[in-house]
C-alpha positions in Angstrom: 0.0 0.0 0.0 1.1 3.6 -0.7 0.3 7.0 0.8 0.6 9.9 -1.7 1.1 13.4 -0.4 0.2 15.7 -3.2 0.9 19.4 -2.7 -1.3 21.3 -5.2 -2.3 24.9 -5.9 -5.6 25.9 -4.2 -7.1 26.7 -7.6 -6.6 23.0 -8.7 -7.5 21.2 -5.5 -11.2 21.0 -5.9 -11.2 19.6 -9.4 -8.3 17.2 -8.6 -9.9 15.8 -5.5 -13.3 15.5 -7.2 -11.6 13.6 -10.1 -9.9 11.3 -7.7 -13.0 10.6 -5.7 -15.0 9.9 -8.9 -12.5 7.1 -9.7 -13.0 5.6 -6.2 -9.9 7.0 -4.4 -10.2 8.2 -0.8 -8.8 11.7 -0.5 -8.2 13.9 2.6 -7.6 17.6 2.0 -5.4 19.7 4.3 -5.0 23.4 4.0 -1.3 24.2 3.9 1.0 27.1 3.3 4.5 27.3 1.9 6.7 27.3 -1.1 8.3 30.1 -3.0 5.4 32.5 -2.8 4.4 31.6 0.8 0.7 31.3 -0.3 -2.0 28.9 0.6 -2.1 25.5 -1.1 -3.7 22.2 -0.5 -2.1 18.9 0.5 -4.0 15.9 -0.6 -3.5 12.6 1.3 -4.3 9.7 -1.0 -4.1 6.1 0.2 -4.0 3.5 -2.5 -2.7 0.1 -3.6 0.7 -0.1 -5.2 -0.7 -0.8 -8.7 -3.0 2.3 -8.6 -0.2 4.9 -8.1 0.2 5.5 -11.9 -3.6 6.1 -12.2 -3.5 8.7 -9.4 -0.5 10.4 -11.0 -2.3 10.5 -14.3 -5.3 12.2 -12.7 -3.1 14.7 -10.9 -1.2 15.6 -14.1 -4.4 16.2 -15.9 -5.9 18.5 -13.2 -2.9 20.2 -11.6 -1.6 22.4 -14.4 1.3 24.8 -14.4 0.5 28.4 -15.4 2.1 31.8 -15.2 1.1 34.4 -12.6 2.3 38.0 -12.0 3.2 38.5 -8.4 4.9 41.1 -6.2 8.4 40.1 -4.9 7.2 40.9 -1.4 4.8 37.9 -1.6 7.9 35.7 -1.1 9.7 35.3 2.2 13.1 37.1 2.2 12.7 39.0 -1.1 11.3 42.3 -2.1 13.2 44.3 0.4 14.0 47.1 -2.1 11.6 50.0 -2.7 12.0 49.7 -6.4 11.1 46.0 -6.7 8.8 45.3 -9.6 6.2 42.6 -10.0 7.4 39.6 -11.9 5.9 36.6 -13.7 6.4 33.2 -12.0 5.2 29.7 -12.7 2.5 28.4 -10.3 0.4 25.3 -10.1 1.4 21.7 -10.9 1.9 19.3 -8.1 4.6 18.0 -5.9 3.9 14.4 -5.0 5.6 12.2 -2.4 4.9 8.5 -2.5 5.4 6.7 0.8 5.3 3.0 1.6 2.7 2.1 4.2 3.4 -0.8 6.4 0.0 -1.1 8.0 -3.3 0.7 7.9 -6.2 0.6 10.4 -9.7 1.9 10.2 -11.2 2.2 13.6 
């Protein structure tokens, strides 16, 4: 059994979790913050059998897209300390996925 931790953009989380649920996967959503822009995102906890990992990844790739966004440098921790800092275009979205082995699971 595997546990996937998928960190996704808030804009993608609803469609991604719905698509996973439609396919019969159990998904737990956690509100999290972090990354380069220090903005809110969503961490999806997905427990599945080893042979279903590729299907989960395919669904996440389809619904967690990368796009460009204009942001102020002050939105990121440790940058934008100059008065003349200009907004810049950055890539957001996509997903960071950690696949962990699960030794045992219990439903109580």
